[in-house]
Phi, psi and omega in degrees: 000309182308317184289316178300319180294317181303309182301317184291323178298318182290315185292327185270350181087002175304326185268008181304310180306306179303324173294314176309307185303316181293320177293316181300315178302312185293320183288321187267007184300122170076355189270249186248034189299327177293328182274336188233069176302157173291159173296157169287172178296322178292317175300319178297314176302313177301308179305315179295318180292312177302317177298325185288325177294319181276333183231076188296327179058220186259098170213168189285320189232000000 
């Protein structure tokens, strides 16, 4: 059951924000973290939708 939940979260993109936060923390470690806080969940989702609209890639519609 746990594997199925993980798979569905990865497939649907629901886990994207957690991946973004981890990558942001790793990239900003010790650099300019105070000057570049991570996006909020709302900002991230808006960015993700906007990015999907400008670069549709492989999607059905």
